[in-house]
All heavy atoms as an XYZ file, in Angstrom:
950
protein
N      16.009     13.949      3.402
C      16.092     12.622      2.809
C      14.676     12.078      2.608
O      13.875     12.063      3.524
C      16.888     11.686      3.714
C      17.013     10.277      3.163
C      17.839      9.392      4.080
O      18.350      9.833      5.104
N      17.947      8.122      3.714
N      14.409     11.601      1.394
C      13.079     11.082      1.099
C      12.900      9.708      1.717
O      13.762      8.837      1.568
C      12.885     11.003     -0.409
N      11.782      9.519      2.398
C      11.479      8.206      2.963
C       9.985      8.078      3.204
O       9.266      9.070      3.217
C      12.253      7.959      4.253
C      11.980      8.951      5.360
C      12.858      8.670      6.582
O      13.739      7.817      6.581
N      12.594      9.386      7.659
N       9.548      6.838      3.391
C       8.159      6.552      3.731
C       8.147      5.617      4.927
O       9.050      4.790      5.104
C       7.381      5.923      2.554
C       7.163      6.937      1.445
C       8.088      4.683      2.014
N       7.101      5.735      5.735
C       6.949      4.904      6.917
C       5.525      4.407      7.006
O       4.576      5.209      7.024
C       7.318      5.682      8.180
C       7.227      4.842      9.438
C       7.723      5.575     10.672
O       8.070      6.766     10.547
O       7.759      4.960     11.750
N       5.370      3.093      7.086
C       4.052      2.486      7.177
C       3.628      2.325      8.633
O       4.470      2.146      9.522
C       4.038      1.101      6.509
C       4.471      1.093      5.058
C       5.956      0.865      4.872
O       6.737      1.107      5.842
O       6.369      0.427      3.781
N       2.326      2.355      8.842
C       1.764      2.105     10.162
C       0.327      1.619      9.999
O      -0.235      1.662      8.902
C       1.802      3.374     11.023
O       1.017      4.395     10.430
N      -0.239      1.151     11.101
C      -1.636      0.745     11.095
C      -1.882     -0.744     11.099
O      -3.031     -1.186     11.179
N      -0.828     -1.527     11.011
C      -1.006     -2.974     11.035
C      -1.395     -3.472     12.417
O      -1.394     -2.725     13.400
N      -1.760     -4.743     12.483
C      -2.136     -5.332     13.755
C      -2.864     -6.641     13.562
O      -2.868     -7.210     12.466
N      -3.488     -7.096     14.642
C      -4.256     -8.339     14.635
C      -5.737     -8.010     14.493
O      -6.261     -7.179     15.241
C      -4.007     -9.109     15.930
C      -4.852    -10.366     16.164
C      -4.540    -11.414     15.107
C      -4.595    -10.906     17.566
N      -6.393     -8.664     13.563
C      -7.815     -8.426     13.339
C      -8.495     -9.751     13.035
O      -7.879    -10.659     12.477
C      -8.018     -7.416     12.185
C      -7.462     -7.944     10.874
C      -9.466     -7.001     12.040
N      -9.754     -9.867     13.405
C     -10.506    -11.090     13.138
C     -10.965    -11.129     11.686
O     -11.134    -10.076     11.051
C     -11.716    -11.167     14.064
C     -11.369    -11.360     15.527
C     -12.591    -11.581     16.389
O     -13.712    -11.298     15.986
N     -12.382    -12.111     17.584
N     -11.187    -12.316     11.158
C     -11.746    -12.419      9.796
C     -13.029    -11.622      9.678
O     -13.881    -11.646     10.579
C     -11.990    -13.921      9.643
C     -10.985    -14.562     10.537
C     -10.869    -13.645     11.723
N     -13.158    -10.912      8.563
C     -14.310    -10.049      8.360
C     -14.107     -8.630      8.860
O     -14.937     -7.756      8.579
N     -13.032     -8.411      9.588
C     -12.763     -7.091     10.139
C     -12.095     -6.155      9.156
O     -11.891     -6.493      7.984
N     -11.743     -4.972      9.657
C     -11.152     -3.924      8.825
C      -9.927     -3.323      9.489
O      -9.806     -3.319     10.720
C     -12.177     -2.811      8.579
O     -13.320     -3.292      7.902
N      -9.038     -2.810      8.664
C      -7.879     -2.046      9.118
C      -7.600     -0.953      8.093
O      -7.920     -1.110      6.909
C      -6.634     -2.930      9.228
C      -6.440     -3.813     10.452
C      -5.180     -4.663     10.283
C      -6.357     -3.000     11.729
N      -6.960      0.121      8.555
C      -6.483      1.141      7.641
C      -4.984      1.318      7.827
O      -4.533      1.657      8.926
C      -7.185      2.481      7.854
C      -6.821      3.496      6.761
C      -7.530      4.816      6.906
N      -6.966      5.650      7.950
C      -7.118      6.975      8.009
N      -7.842      7.594      7.087
N      -6.596      7.656      9.009
N      -4.255      1.086      6.767
C      -2.811      1.273      6.783
C      -2.466      2.662      6.265
O      -3.153      3.192      5.397
C      -2.124      0.216      5.918
C      -2.438     -1.246      6.239
C      -1.600     -2.160      5.349
C      -2.220     -1.563      7.697
N      -1.378      3.207      6.804
C      -0.895      4.519      6.375
C       0.527      4.402      5.841
O       1.322      3.603      6.352
C      -0.915      5.499      7.534
O      -2.221      5.685      8.040
N       0.821      5.225      4.858
C       2.173      5.333      4.287
C       2.519      6.818      4.320
O       2.111      7.571      3.428
C       2.184      4.777      2.878
S       3.714      5.072      1.954
N       3.220      7.231      5.357
C       3.538      8.638      5.561
C       4.857      8.977      4.877
O       5.878      8.323      5.135
C       3.604      8.954      7.042
N       4.836     10.006      4.033
C       6.026     10.414      3.286
C       6.683     11.616      3.944
O       5.994     12.491      4.485
C       5.648     10.754      1.860
N       7.998     11.663      3.867
C       8.756     12.822      4.332
C       9.881     13.088      3.352
O      10.426     12.172      2.734
C       9.309     12.595      5.737
O      10.140     11.455      5.766
N      10.185     14.377      3.186
C      11.263     14.758      2.276
C      10.846     14.920      0.832
O      11.680     15.258     -0.011
N       9.579     14.684      0.529
C       9.083     14.868     -0.826
C       7.558     14.956     -0.778
O       6.929     14.606      0.230
C       9.530     13.721     -1.748
C       8.901     12.389     -1.436
C       7.855     11.892     -2.204
C       9.337     11.625     -0.363
C       7.273     10.665     -1.924
C       8.771     10.401     -0.068
C       7.733      9.925     -0.846
N       6.970     15.414     -1.881
C       5.513     15.525     -1.970
C       4.961     14.252     -2.601
O       5.135     14.005     -3.796
C       5.120     16.752     -2.809
O       5.651     17.932     -2.193
C       3.598     16.881     -2.896
N       4.278     13.463     -1.785
C       3.839     12.141     -2.201
C       2.923     12.178     -3.426
O       3.000     11.297     -4.296
C       3.144     11.452     -1.020
C       2.683     10.021     -1.221
C       2.962      9.201      0.026
C       1.210      9.992     -1.555
N       2.079     13.171     -3.541
C       1.100     13.231     -4.627
C       1.755     13.394     -6.002
O       1.095     13.183     -7.024
C       0.115     14.357     -4.383
N       3.030     13.739     -6.047
C       3.723     13.939     -7.319
C       4.283     12.649     -7.907
O       4.829     12.658     -9.020
C       4.874     14.929     -7.147
C       4.384     16.336     -6.875
O       3.233     16.676     -7.150
N       5.263     17.166     -6.320
N       4.129     11.543     -7.173
C       4.757     10.289     -7.578
C       3.766      9.125     -7.481
O       2.829      9.155     -6.687
C       5.972      9.994     -6.702
C       6.990     11.096     -6.755
C       6.964     12.125     -5.815
C       7.967     11.136     -7.751
C       7.881     13.163     -5.876
C       8.884     12.168     -7.811
C       8.833     13.174     -6.881
O       9.743     14.205     -6.942
N       4.034      8.088     -8.287
C       3.249      6.866     -8.163
C       3.576      6.176     -6.848
O       4.747      6.093     -6.445
C       3.535      5.932     -9.329
N       2.546      5.684     -6.186
C       2.693      4.980     -4.915
C       2.037      3.608     -5.039
O       0.935      3.487     -5.579
C       2.018      5.755     -3.765
C       2.238      5.030     -2.436
C       2.530      7.186     -3.697
N       2.714      2.604     -4.531
C       2.161      1.265     -4.552
C       2.135      0.647     -3.161
O       2.972      0.968     -2.318
N       1.154     -0.225     -2.932
C       1.118     -1.062     -1.732
C       1.396     -2.501     -2.167
O       0.821     -2.981     -3.152
C      -0.244     -1.005     -1.052
C      -0.473      0.160     -0.154
C      -1.210      1.274     -0.408
C       0.034      0.322      1.170
N      -1.191      2.117      0.667
C      -0.444      1.561      1.672
C       0.841     -0.459      2.014
C      -0.139      2.043      2.938
C       1.149      0.016      3.279
C       0.656      1.253      3.734
N       2.229     -3.168     -1.401
C       2.580     -4.553     -1.666
C       2.474     -5.344     -0.371
O       2.421     -4.771      0.719
C       4.006     -4.645     -2.221
C       4.148     -4.039     -3.588
C       4.299     -2.675     -3.741
C       4.106     -4.827     -4.721
C       4.396     -2.101     -4.998
C       4.205     -4.274     -5.982
C       4.354     -2.905     -6.109
N       2.465     -6.655     -0.486
C       2.463     -7.497      0.700
C       3.259     -8.766      0.446
O       3.376     -9.212     -0.688
C       1.037     -7.839      1.112
C       0.287     -8.736      0.139
C      -1.158     -8.907      0.593
N      -1.905     -9.828     -0.266
C      -3.210    -10.069     -0.141
N      -3.916     -9.452      0.806
N      -3.804    -10.924     -0.960
N       3.792     -9.300      1.529
C       4.521    -10.556      1.430
C       4.180    -11.425      2.624
O       4.441    -11.046      3.770
C       6.028    -10.320      1.352
C       6.813    -11.586      1.055
C       8.239    -11.302      0.630
O       8.787    -10.228      0.878
N       8.847    -12.266     -0.044
N       3.592    -12.570      2.328
C       3.269    -13.545      3.362
C       4.449    -14.492      3.549
O       5.263    -14.656      2.640
C       2.022    -14.321      2.959
N       4.551    -15.116      4.701
C       5.657    -16.049      4.947
C       5.729    -17.132      3.877
O       4.724    -17.767      3.558
C       5.312    -16.640      6.310
C       4.483    -15.604      6.981
C       3.679    -14.975      5.892
N       6.902    -17.305      3.310
C       7.101    -18.342      2.315
C       6.559    -18.042      0.942
O       6.592    -18.913      0.054
N       6.077    -16.823      0.747
C       5.498    -16.473     -0.559
C       6.217    -15.276     -1.169
O       6.903    -14.530     -0.478
C       4.007    -16.165     -0.410
C       3.175    -17.366      0.008
C       1.695    -17.056     -0.056
C       0.860    -18.287      0.264
N      -0.596    -17.994      0.179
N       6.043    -15.087     -2.461
C       6.610    -13.937     -3.143
C       5.833    -12.673     -2.796
O       4.660    -12.718     -2.428
C       6.569    -14.165     -4.658
C       7.405    -15.320     -5.198
C       7.157    -15.485     -6.690
C       8.881    -15.114     -4.910
N       6.525    -11.547     -2.925
C       5.844    -10.257     -2.722
C       4.758    -10.112     -3.780
O       4.966    -10.418     -4.960
C       6.851     -9.131     -2.806
C       6.242     -7.742     -2.643
C       7.322     -6.686     -2.636
N       7.818     -6.435     -1.295
C       9.032     -5.956     -1.039
N       9.880     -5.756     -2.020
N       9.393     -5.725      0.209
N       3.616     -9.593     -3.356
C       2.432     -9.478     -4.218
C       1.985     -8.026     -4.291
O       1.910     -7.338     -3.260
C       1.314    -10.342     -3.634
C      -0.018    -10.240     -4.336
C      -1.106    -11.003     -3.614
O      -0.922    -11.341     -2.425
O      -2.162    -11.245     -4.215
N       1.656     -7.563     -5.484
C       1.132     -6.220     -5.638
C      -0.299     -6.132     -5.163
O      -1.125     -6.972     -5.529
N      -0.596     -5.136     -4.346
C      -1.929     -4.960     -3.778
C      -2.685     -3.843     -4.486
O      -3.810     -4.027     -4.950
C      -1.831     -4.667     -2.271
C      -3.199     -4.337     -1.692
C      -1.210     -5.848     -1.533
N      -2.064     -2.671     -4.560
C      -2.737     -1.540     -5.173
C      -1.718     -0.469     -5.519
O      -0.568     -0.520     -5.078
C      -3.796     -0.966     -4.232
O      -3.185     -0.414     -3.082
N      -2.155      0.515     -6.306
C      -1.311      1.662     -6.611
C      -2.203      2.854     -6.923
O      -3.396      2.701     -7.215
C      -0.370      1.372     -7.771
S      -1.170      1.169     -9.370
N      -1.591      4.040     -6.837
C      -2.303      5.265     -7.145
C      -1.408      6.137     -8.022
O      -0.214      6.275     -7.761
C      -2.735      6.001     -5.854
C      -3.669      7.157     -6.167
C      -1.533      6.468     -5.030
C      -4.408      7.671     -4.936
N      -1.985      6.693     -9.063
C      -1.195      7.447    -10.035
C      -1.075      8.907     -9.633
O      -1.997      9.472     -9.024
C      -1.835      7.347    -11.414
O      -3.027      8.087    -11.459
N       0.040      9.541     -9.990
C       0.215     10.955     -9.650
C      -0.604     11.888    -10.527
O      -0.941     12.994    -10.115
C       1.718     11.188     -9.854
C       2.115     10.164    -10.865
C       1.241      8.974    -10.587
N      -0.929     11.446    -11.709
C      -1.581     12.345    -12.660
C      -2.974     12.736    -12.191
O      -3.311     13.905    -12.147
C      -1.661     11.688    -14.030
C      -2.419     12.509    -15.071
C      -2.482     11.772    -16.377
N      -3.056     10.451    -16.238
C      -3.075      9.528    -17.186
N      -2.531      9.779    -18.362
N      -3.628      8.341    -16.983
N      -3.797     11.716    -11.839
C      -5.206     12.001    -11.516
C      -5.705     11.235    -10.301
O      -6.901     11.259    -10.008
C      -6.093     11.672    -12.724
C      -5.953     10.236    -13.180
O      -5.248      9.448    -12.494
O      -6.528      9.890    -14.219
N      -4.811     10.566     -9.602
C      -5.225      9.826     -8.417
C      -5.988      8.558     -8.709
O      -6.605      7.986     -7.803
N      -5.953      8.094     -9.961
C      -6.640      6.848    -10.285
C      -5.903      5.677     -9.641
O      -4.695      5.748     -9.395
C      -6.728      6.656    -11.789
O      -5.449      6.634    -12.370
N      -6.640      4.621     -9.357
C      -6.097      3.482     -8.622
C      -6.239      2.181     -9.401
O      -7.138      2.031    -10.236
C      -6.796      3.331     -7.267
O      -8.219      3.299     -7.472
C      -6.456      4.484     -6.332
N      -5.349      1.258     -9.117
C      -5.429     -0.104     -9.646
C      -5.277     -1.069     -8.480
O      -4.622     -0.740     -7.478
C      -4.317     -0.368    -10.661
C      -4.498      0.419    -11.933
O      -5.607      0.561    -12.431
N      -3.411      0.933    -12.480
N      -5.834     -2.283     -8.635
C      -5.806     -3.259     -7.553
C      -5.449     -4.646     -8.080
O      -5.771     -4.994     -9.224
C      -7.165     -3.327     -6.849
C      -7.562     -2.033     -6.209
C      -8.312     -1.091     -6.891
C      -7.148     -1.731     -4.913
C      -8.644      0.114     -6.314
C      -7.476     -0.525     -4.325
C      -8.220      0.391     -5.028
O      -8.545      1.589     -4.446
N      -4.800     -5.421     -7.204
C      -4.581     -6.813     -7.521
C      -5.887     -7.586     -7.447
O      -6.814     -7.196     -6.721
N      -5.957     -8.687     -8.166
C      -7.202     -9.454     -8.228
C      -7.657     -9.949     -6.854
O      -8.855    -10.033     -6.581
C      -7.012    -10.659     -9.166
C      -6.871    -10.257    -10.620
O      -7.262     -9.117    -10.964
O      -6.369    -11.077    -11.417
N      -6.708    -10.259     -5.986
C      -7.056    -10.844     -4.688
C      -7.744     -9.862     -3.751
O      -8.408    -10.282     -2.790
C      -5.803    -11.408     -4.018
N      -7.590     -8.567     -4.011
C      -8.115     -7.572     -3.069
C      -9.162     -6.651     -3.691
O      -9.804     -5.884     -2.976
C      -6.981     -6.714     -2.477
C      -5.908     -7.606     -1.866
C      -6.385     -5.773     -3.504
N      -9.320     -6.732     -4.985
C     -10.257     -5.820     -5.665
C     -11.657     -5.984     -5.092
O     -12.169     -7.075     -4.942
C     -10.250     -6.093     -7.167
C     -11.021     -5.056     -7.980
C     -10.874     -5.300     -9.462
N      -9.504     -5.055     -9.929
C      -8.700     -6.005    -10.384
N      -9.111     -7.262    -10.442
N      -7.480     -5.702    -10.796
N     -12.283     -4.855     -4.770
C     -13.611     -4.869     -4.184
C     -13.617     -4.866     -2.667
O     -14.646     -4.601     -2.052
N     -12.474     -5.164     -2.059
C     -12.385     -5.175     -0.586
C     -11.454     -4.080     -0.063
O     -11.649     -3.575      1.045
C     -11.878     -6.536     -0.095
C     -12.776     -7.699     -0.458
C     -12.287     -8.996      0.208
N     -10.960     -9.390     -0.256
C      -9.908     -9.586      0.548
N     -10.027     -9.412      1.849
N      -8.748     -9.978      0.047
N     -10.426     -3.743     -0.835
C      -9.443     -2.748     -0.406
C      -9.632     -1.473     -1.230
O      -9.977     -1.520     -2.415
C      -8.025     -3.265     -0.639
C      -7.588     -4.392      0.262
C      -8.483     -5.079      1.073
C      -6.253     -4.773      0.296
C      -8.061     -6.117      1.900
C      -5.813     -5.806      1.106
C      -6.722     -6.479      1.903
N      -9.350     -0.341     -0.584
C      -9.422      0.949     -1.252
C      -8.183      1.768     -0.909
O      -7.872      1.950      0.278
C     -10.674      1.729     -0.829
O     -11.843      0.950     -1.118
C     -10.770      3.057     -1.573
N      -7.513      2.257     -1.935
C      -6.331      3.091     -1.730
C      -6.685      4.543     -1.981
O      -7.470      4.851     -2.886
C      -5.203      2.659     -2.665
C      -3.902      3.401     -2.438
S      -2.561      2.720     -3.436
C      -1.194      3.754     -2.895
N      -6.089      5.428     -1.179
C      -6.318      6.857     -1.335
C      -5.067      7.602     -0.899
O      -4.107      6.997     -0.389
C      -7.524      7.301     -0.513
O      -7.291      7.082      0.867
N      -5.083      8.911     -1.071
C      -3.989      9.735     -0.564
C      -4.551     11.063     -0.096
O      -5.619     11.494     -0.542
C      -2.917      9.955     -1.637
C      -3.383     10.803     -2.800
C      -2.319     10.969     -3.857
N      -2.804     11.805     -4.954
C      -2.506     11.623     -6.223
N      -1.689     10.631     -6.569
N      -2.989     12.417     -7.142
N      -3.813     11.713      0.793
C      -4.230     12.980      1.376
C      -3.063     13.947      1.276
O      -2.041     13.749      1.942
C      -4.652     12.763      2.830
C      -5.215     14.015      3.471
O      -4.974     15.126      2.963
O      -5.906     13.869      4.491
N      -3.215     14.988      0.490
C      -2.129     15.957      0.319
C      -1.847     16.721      1.612
O      -0.722     17.119      1.860
C      -2.477     16.922     -0.804
O      -2.570     16.243     -2.033
N      -2.874     16.932      2.418
C      -2.697     17.698      3.651
C      -1.757     16.984      4.627
O      -0.999     17.626      5.354
C      -4.046     17.958      4.296
N      -1.837     15.654      4.643
C      -0.993     14.872      5.556
C       0.190     14.238      4.852
O       1.028     13.603      5.498
C      -1.814     13.777      6.240
O      -2.380     12.923      5.232
C      -2.940     14.375      7.087
N       0.247     14.388      3.505
C       1.328     13.790      2.711
C       1.406     12.279      2.951
O       2.491     11.703      3.118
C       2.674     14.452      3.018
C       3.638     14.390      1.850
O       3.233     14.366      0.687
N       4.934     14.363      2.153
N       0.238     11.657      2.960
C       0.124     10.249      3.336
C      -0.774      9.504      2.348
O      -1.775     10.063      1.885
C      -0.462     10.120      4.756
O       0.410     10.796      5.674
C      -0.609      8.668      5.178
N      -0.406      8.264      2.058
C      -1.268      7.363      1.299
C      -1.882      6.366      2.272
O      -1.250      6.003      3.273
C      -0.482      6.641      0.216
N      -3.094      5.936      1.959
C      -3.811      5.042      2.847
C      -4.258      3.797      2.100
O      -4.476      3.823      0.885
C      -5.038      5.739      3.437
C      -4.704      6.962      4.252
C      -4.770      8.238      3.701
C      -4.304      6.837      5.580
C      -4.460      9.361      4.443
C      -3.986      7.955      6.333
C      -4.069      9.217      5.759
O      -3.748     10.323      6.501
N      -4.416      2.714      2.845
C      -5.003      1.500      2.299
C      -6.077      1.052      3.271
O      -5.774      0.580      4.365
C      -3.949      0.397      2.120
C      -4.470     -0.882      1.468
C      -4.838     -0.608      0.005
C      -3.415     -1.988      1.545
N      -7.337      1.242      2.873
C      -8.478      0.802      3.673
C      -8.778     -0.636      3.296
O      -9.056     -0.933      2.125
C      -9.681      1.696      3.396
C     -10.898      1.396      4.247
C     -10.744      1.897      5.679
O     -10.109      2.954      5.868
O     -11.254      1.229      6.589
N      -8.714     -1.535      4.281
C      -8.889     -2.962      4.030
C     -10.132     -3.441      4.763
O     -10.203     -3.351      5.994
C      -7.663     -3.742      4.496
C      -6.338     -3.211      3.925
S      -4.919     -4.246      4.325
C      -4.876     -4.061      6.106
N     -11.093     -3.937      4.022
C     -12.352     -4.426      4.581
C     -12.527     -5.908      4.282
O     -11.898     -6.454      3.385
C     -13.517     -3.636      3.999
C     -13.459     -2.171      4.351
O     -13.216     -1.807      5.502
N     -13.675     -1.315      3.366
N     -13.431     -6.538      5.060
C     -13.723     -7.956      4.878
C     -12.425     -8.768      4.802
O     -12.228     -9.581      3.895
C     -14.555     -8.174      3.617
C     -15.099     -9.582      3.510
O     -15.210    -10.286      4.520
N     -15.416    -10.008      2.298
N     -11.563     -8.549      5.771
C     -10.259     -9.211      5.756
C     -10.390    -10.714      5.936
O     -11.281    -11.201      6.649
C      -9.373     -8.619      6.846
C      -8.775     -7.251      6.488
C      -8.308     -6.512      7.730
C      -7.634     -7.414      5.493
N      -9.492    -11.431      5.275
C      -9.483    -12.889      5.293
C      -8.135    -13.370      5.830
O      -7.135    -12.645      5.749
C      -9.679    -13.418      3.874
C     -10.925    -12.906      3.176
C     -10.978    -13.374      1.734
C     -12.212    -12.829      1.023
N     -12.279    -13.306     -0.394
N      -8.081    -14.587      6.347
C      -6.798    -15.102      6.839
C      -5.694    -15.041      5.780
O      -4.526    -14.805      6.123
C      -7.132    -16.538      7.233
C      -8.579    -16.491      7.617
C      -9.195    -15.500      6.665
N      -6.039    -15.201      4.533
C      -5.029    -15.153      3.472
C      -4.506    -13.745      3.198
O      -3.577    -13.574      2.406
C      -5.571    -15.766      2.171
C      -6.903    -15.221      1.727
C      -8.078    -16.082      2.167
O      -8.084    -16.549      3.335
O      -8.994    -16.268      1.337
N      -5.071    -12.743      3.849
C      -4.532    -11.381      3.760
C      -3.386    -11.162      4.739
O      -2.751    -10.104      4.716
C      -5.634    -10.346      4.043
C      -6.721    -10.342      2.979
O      -6.382    -10.431      1.783
O      -7.910    -10.233      3.360
N      -3.132    -12.133      5.587
C      -2.033    -12.028      6.547
C      -0.704    -11.894      5.828
O      -0.352    -12.722      4.983
C      -2.004    -13.272      7.457
O      -3.201    -13.297      8.246
C      -0.789    -13.247      8.370
N       0.039    -10.827      6.149
C       1.304    -10.537      5.461
C       1.931     -9.289      6.078
O       1.285     -8.594      6.860
C       1.066    -10.307      3.971
N       3.160     -9.026      5.677
C       3.774     -7.723      5.926
C       3.447     -6.841      4.720
O       3.720     -7.224      3.578
C       5.290     -7.836      6.117
C       5.915     -6.443      6.233
C       5.599     -8.661      7.361
N       2.859     -5.694      4.999
C       2.460     -4.760      3.950
C       3.456     -3.605      3.911
O       3.795     -3.035      4.961
C       1.065     -4.219      4.230
C      -0.030     -5.220      3.954
C      -0.200     -6.321      4.793
C      -0.888     -5.068      2.872
C      -1.205     -7.257      4.537
C      -1.897     -5.992      2.616
C      -2.049     -7.077      3.447
O      -3.053     -7.998      3.202
N       3.914     -3.254      2.714
C       4.778     -2.094      2.608
C       4.390     -1.236      1.411
O       3.727     -1.706      0.481
C       6.262     -2.467      2.569
C       6.603     -3.559      1.583
O       5.778     -3.840      0.700
O       7.705     -4.119      1.686
N       4.776      0.014      1.499
C       4.488      0.924      0.394
C       5.786      1.260     -0.334
O       6.876      1.152      0.233
C       3.774      2.190      0.860
S       4.694      3.239      1.977
N       5.620      1.627     -1.583
C       6.763      1.890     -2.444
C       6.504      3.131     -3.290
O       5.354      3.444     -3.606
C       7.027      0.690     -3.344
N       7.579      3.796     -3.654
C       7.509      5.047     -4.406
C       8.322      4.922     -5.691
O       9.451      4.399     -5.673
C       8.068      6.222     -3.594
C       7.387      6.315     -2.228
C       7.926      7.528     -4.371
C       5.906      6.595     -2.274
N       7.744      5.421     -6.772
C       8.485      5.508     -8.027
C       8.942      6.948     -8.191
O       8.103      7.849     -8.331
C       7.611      5.096     -9.212
C       8.327      5.216    -10.570
C       7.404      4.787    -11.693
N       7.962      5.067    -12.999
C       8.679      4.207    -13.716
N       8.937      2.995    -13.246
N       9.145      4.548    -14.899
N      10.246      7.186     -8.187
C      10.737      8.547     -8.329
C      10.948      8.922     -9.790
O      11.024     10.115    -10.121
C      12.049      8.756     -7.537
C      13.140      7.793     -8.013
C      11.794      8.619     -6.049
C      14.485      8.061     -7.363
N      11.032      7.930    -10.684
C      11.089      8.223    -12.119
C       9.689      8.642    -12.538
O       8.720      7.970    -12.260
C      11.532      6.981    -12.890
C      12.965      6.553    -12.597
C      13.201      5.128    -13.045
N      12.556      4.170    -12.144
C      12.344      2.901    -12.436
N      12.702      2.423    -13.627
N      11.768      2.078    -11.561
N       9.605      9.767    -13.209
C       8.307     10.344    -13.530
C       7.512      9.465    -14.490
O       8.032      8.971    -15.488
C       8.476     11.736    -14.127
C       8.877     12.779    -13.090
C       7.828     12.973    -12.015
O       6.646     13.163    -12.299
N       8.230     12.893    -10.749
N       6.245      9.260    -14.141
C       5.316      8.475    -14.950
C       3.918      8.898    -14.528
O       3.640      8.954    -13.325
C       5.523      6.980    -14.705
C       4.753      6.105    -15.678
O       3.610      6.458    -16.037
O       5.283      5.055    -16.099
N       3.016      9.192    -15.459
C       1.682      9.644    -15.060
C       0.806      8.540    -14.472
O      -0.171      8.827    -13.795
C       1.084     10.162    -16.377
C       1.807      9.413    -17.442
C       3.207      9.231    -16.915
N       1.155      7.281    -14.740
C       0.321      6.187    -14.275
C       0.876      5.524    -13.036
O       1.607      6.143    -12.256
N       0.519      4.249    -12.850
C       1.084      3.473    -11.751
C       1.006      1.998    -12.117
O       0.395      1.628    -13.112
C       0.370      3.752    -10.424
S      -1.293      3.040    -10.271
N       1.617      1.160    -11.292
C       1.656     -0.266    -11.570
C       1.707     -1.037    -10.260
O       2.167     -0.511     -9.238
C       2.892     -0.592    -12.418
O       3.063     -1.984    -12.543
N       1.240     -2.274    -10.274
C       1.348     -3.141     -9.087
C       2.451     -4.178     -9.268
O       2.427     -5.243     -8.655
C      -0.003     -3.826     -8.763
C      -1.004     -2.796     -8.267
C      -0.540     -4.595     -9.952
N       3.438     -3.858    -10.081
C       4.611     -4.727    -10.220
C       5.782     -4.154     -9.429
O       5.984     -2.932     -9.393
C       5.009     -4.884    -11.691
O       5.244     -3.583    -12.248
C       3.900     -5.563    -12.481
N       6.557     -5.008     -8.820
C       7.586     -4.555     -7.879
C       8.696     -3.763     -8.559
O       9.188     -2.781     -7.993
C       8.196     -5.739     -7.128
O       8.711     -6.676     -8.072
C       7.155     -6.434     -6.258
N       9.081     -4.151     -9.774
C      10.229     -3.496    -10.384
C       9.918     -2.101    -10.916
O      10.807     -1.419    -11.430
C      10.818     -4.376    -11.498
C       9.825     -4.689    -12.595
O       8.665     -4.233    -12.517
O      10.192     -5.413    -13.536
N       8.675     -1.703    -10.782
C       8.261     -0.355    -11.207
C       8.738      0.708    -10.214
O       8.836      1.880    -10.553
C       6.737     -0.351    -11.318
C       6.097      0.917    -11.810
C       6.034      1.223    -13.166
C       5.507      1.805    -10.907
C       5.417      2.375    -13.609
C       4.896      2.961    -11.342
C       4.832      3.241    -12.694
O       4.218      4.380    -13.126
N       9.012      0.296     -8.972
C       9.250      1.235     -7.885
C      10.721      1.351     -7.515
O      11.513      0.439     -7.777
C       8.404      0.845     -6.669
C       6.938      1.008     -6.984
C       6.200     -0.059     -7.511
C       6.304      2.236     -6.829
C       4.861      0.114     -7.850
C       4.970      2.404     -7.166
C       4.259      1.345     -7.684
O       2.936      1.512     -8.031
N      11.059      2.480     -6.887
C      12.452      2.802     -6.634
C      12.871      2.720     -5.175
O      14.036      2.440     -4.886
C      12.759      4.210     -7.172
C      12.510      4.296     -8.668
O      13.101      3.489     -9.408
O      11.727      5.166     -9.094
N      11.961      3.029     -4.239
C      12.317      2.802     -2.836
C      11.088      2.441     -2.036
O       9.953      2.716     -2.410
C      13.091      3.980     -2.241
C      12.283      5.234     -2.008
C      11.662      5.454     -0.783
C      12.188      6.202     -2.985
C      10.947      6.616     -0.559
C      11.474      7.368     -2.770
C      10.846      7.577     -1.551
N      11.354      1.799     -0.892
C      10.336      1.114     -0.103
C      10.432      1.497      1.361
O      11.495      1.857      1.868
C      10.545     -0.398     -0.209
C      10.500     -0.899     -1.605
C      11.448     -0.732     -2.570
C       9.449     -1.641     -2.218
N      11.053     -1.326     -3.751
C       9.832     -1.897     -3.562
C       8.231     -2.145     -1.761
C       9.015     -2.610     -4.442
C       7.431     -2.855     -2.641
C       7.820     -3.081     -3.962
N       9.304      1.370      2.042
C       9.313      1.480      3.481
C       9.675      0.151      4.116
O       9.964     -0.827      3.420
N       9.633      0.117      5.448
C      10.028     -1.091      6.170
C       8.872     -2.052      6.412
O       9.103     -3.201      6.781
C      10.677     -0.702      7.502
C      11.989      0.045      7.315
C      12.627      0.368      8.647
C      13.965      1.083      8.450
N      14.610      1.424      9.727
N       7.664     -1.585      6.237
C       6.512     -2.466      6.321
C       5.797     -2.437      7.658
O       6.344     -2.003      8.679
N       4.563     -2.929      7.629
C       3.760     -3.086      8.828
C       3.048     -4.431      8.724
O       2.552     -4.794      7.662
C       2.765     -1.919      8.989
O       2.059     -2.036     10.219
C       1.768     -1.838      7.843
N       2.988     -5.155      9.834
C       2.469     -6.520      9.803
C       0.975     -6.545     10.046
O       0.472     -5.920     10.981
C       3.177     -7.370     10.853
C       2.786     -8.854     10.834
C       3.619     -9.622     11.843
N       5.037     -9.513     11.575
C       5.695    -10.258     10.705
N       5.054    -11.207     10.016
N       7.000    -10.093     10.538
N       0.284     -7.295      9.214
C      -1.163     -7.511      9.359
C      -1.404     -9.006      9.574
O      -0.938     -9.828      8.789
C      -1.922     -7.034      8.106
C      -3.393     -7.438      8.178
C      -1.785     -5.525      7.946
N      -2.121     -9.315     10.640
C      -2.469    -10.703     10.937
C      -3.978    -10.817     11.050
O      -4.596    -10.112     11.850
C      -1.818    -11.173     12.243
O      -0.401    -11.020     12.155
C      -2.146    -12.643     12.505
N      -4.550    -11.689     10.237
C      -5.997    -11.911     10.248
C      -6.241    -13.308     10.807
O      -5.925    -14.315     10.172
C      -6.603    -11.782      8.849
C      -8.131    -11.919      8.926
C      -6.207    -10.466      8.217
N      -6.780    -13.339     12.003
C      -6.954    -14.622     12.685
C      -8.017    -14.498     13.752
O      -8.176    -13.441     14.372
C      -5.635    -15.067     13.314
O      -5.808    -16.247     14.075
N      -8.727    -15.594     13.978
C      -9.712    -15.621     15.060
C      -9.092    -16.197     16.327
O      -9.763    -16.275     17.361
C     -10.939    -16.449     14.644
O     -10.542    -17.743     14.254
């Protein structure tokens, strides 16, 4: 059964860093578009980043561009989100999503994706 599981969340001070993981099982993650999203309390889910299956190119939401970096590792079948210079407004539950319909690119819109993990919580606070 295809699924993804996020990990790596936690409490970090402003200006700090975290690395989130999206571990895939039951399928080869590099063959599909992968997206990272987040949802803060009382707010809509927001697209953070995505990585395309064709060439591993990435896209980012405006709020995180320049601070977050998405990557993937075929050896571990895992996608990563490196988050630097974290701000209190980055506090949210972060989850990853997979598009199983074939597409060479990727998108940071929610309806582009077909299934989701359960998420990992990130809290940025002093």
